[in-house]
C-alpha positions, 0 to 999 in steps of 0.5 A, a space after each residue: 125379437 130382432 135376430 140378435 135378441 135372446 129369449 131367457 132360455 136361450 140365454 141360459 143355454 148360451 151361458 152353459 155352452 160358454 161355461 162347458 166348452 167342448 163338453 157342451 152337448 144336450 144333457 150336460 147343458 140341461 144339467 148346467 142350466 138346472 143347477 145354475 138357475 135353480 130352475 127345473 128345466 126339461 130336456 125338450 126345453 133345452 133342445 128347442 132352445 139349441 135348435 133355435 140357437 143353431 139356426 142363428 149361430 151353430 156354434 158359439 161364434 163371434 155372433 153368438 157372443 155378441 148376442 149374449 153380451 147384448 142380452 146381458 147388457 139388456 137385462 142389466 139395464 132393465 134390472 137397474 131401472 127396477 132396482 128402486 121399484 123392488 126397494 119400494 116393494 
Protein backbone atom coordinates (compact mmCIF):
# COMPACT_ATOMS: atom_id res chain seq x y z
CA UNK A 1 0.00 0.00 0.00
CA UNK A 2 1.46 3.34 -0.99
CA UNK A 3 1.27 6.31 1.32
CA UNK A 4 -1.80 7.62 -0.53
CA UNK A 5 -3.67 4.29 -0.57
CA UNK A 6 -6.55 4.01 1.85
CA UNK A 7 -7.87 0.85 3.41
CA UNK A 8 -11.61 0.23 3.46
CA UNK A 9 -12.03 1.46 7.03
CA UNK A 10 -9.84 4.51 6.47
CA UNK A 11 -11.93 5.37 3.42
CA UNK A 12 -15.15 5.15 5.42
CA UNK A 13 -13.71 7.16 8.31
CA UNK A 14 -12.49 9.93 6.00
CA UNK A 15 -15.92 10.13 4.40
CA UNK A 16 -17.49 10.38 7.85
CA UNK A 17 -15.06 13.15 8.81
CA UNK A 18 -15.88 15.00 5.62
CA UNK A 19 -19.62 14.74 6.27
CA UNK A 20 -19.46 15.60 9.98
CA UNK A 21 -17.11 18.57 9.68
CA UNK A 22 -16.40 20.16 13.07
CA UNK A 23 -18.46 17.45 14.81
CA UNK A 24 -16.03 14.75 13.60
CA UNK A 25 -14.67 12.94 16.61
CA UNK A 26 -14.78 9.36 17.95
CA UNK A 27 -18.39 8.39 18.62
CA UNK A 28 -20.05 10.53 15.93
CA UNK A 29 -17.59 9.07 13.40
CA UNK A 30 -18.41 5.56 14.62
CA UNK A 31 -22.14 6.27 14.37
CA UNK A 32 -21.78 7.77 10.88
CA UNK A 33 -19.69 4.88 9.55
CA UNK A 34 -22.08 2.30 11.02
CA UNK A 35 -25.22 4.06 9.79
CA UNK A 36 -24.01 4.74 6.27
CA UNK A 37 -22.13 1.49 5.66
CA UNK A 38 -24.63 -0.85 7.30
CA UNK A 39 -21.72 -2.49 9.12
CA UNK A 40 -21.23 -3.08 12.79
CA UNK A 41 -18.00 -1.20 13.40
CA UNK A 42 -16.24 -1.34 16.74
CA UNK A 43 -14.97 1.69 18.57
CA UNK A 44 -11.47 0.20 18.44
CA UNK A 45 -11.64 -0.13 14.64
CA UNK A 46 -12.50 3.54 14.27
CA UNK A 47 -9.80 4.67 16.69
CA UNK A 48 -7.14 2.53 14.99
CA UNK A 49 -8.15 4.01 11.62
CA UNK A 50 -8.05 7.52 13.10
CA UNK A 51 -4.59 6.87 14.51
CA UNK A 52 -3.32 5.64 11.12
CA UNK A 53 -4.90 8.63 9.40
CA UNK A 54 -3.46 11.06 11.96
CA UNK A 55 0.04 9.87 11.11
CA UNK A 56 -0.60 10.58 7.45
CA UNK A 57 -2.97 13.55 7.28
CA UNK A 58 -3.74 14.80 10.81
CA UNK A 59 -6.83 16.66 9.56
CA UNK A 60 -8.65 16.43 6.30
CA UNK A 61 -6.11 18.58 4.48
CA UNK A 62 -5.55 18.65 0.73
CA UNK A 63 -3.40 15.51 0.98
CA UNK A 64 -6.26 13.67 2.73
CA UNK A 65 -8.80 14.85 0.17
CA UNK A 66 -6.45 13.76 -2.63
CA UNK A 67 -6.07 10.31 -1.07
CA UNK A 68 -9.84 10.06 -0.66
CA UNK A 69 -10.43 10.99 -4.30
CA UNK A 70 -7.78 8.49 -5.46
CA UNK A 71 -9.29 5.77 -3.30
CA UNK A 72 -12.77 6.53 -4.67
CA UNK A 73 -11.49 6.38 -8.25
CA UNK A 74 -9.72 3.09 -7.57
CA UNK A 75 -12.92 1.55 -6.16
CA UNK A 76 -15.01 2.87 -9.05
CA UNK A 77 -12.54 1.48 -11.58
CA UNK A 78 -12.47 -1.85 -9.81
CA UNK A 79 -16.27 -2.07 -9.76
CA UNK A 80 -16.52 -1.14 -13.44
CA UNK A 81 -14.26 -4.06 -14.25
CA UNK A 82 -16.46 -6.45 -12.25
CA UNK A 83 -19.92 -5.28 -13.33
CA UNK A 84 -20.09 -7.84 -16.15
CA UNK A 85 -18.84 -10.61 -13.88
CA UNK A 86 -21.55 -9.86 -11.33
CA UNK A 87 -24.19 -9.68 -14.05
CA UNK A 88 -23.24 -13.21 -15.19
CA UNK A 89 -23.29 -14.68 -11.70
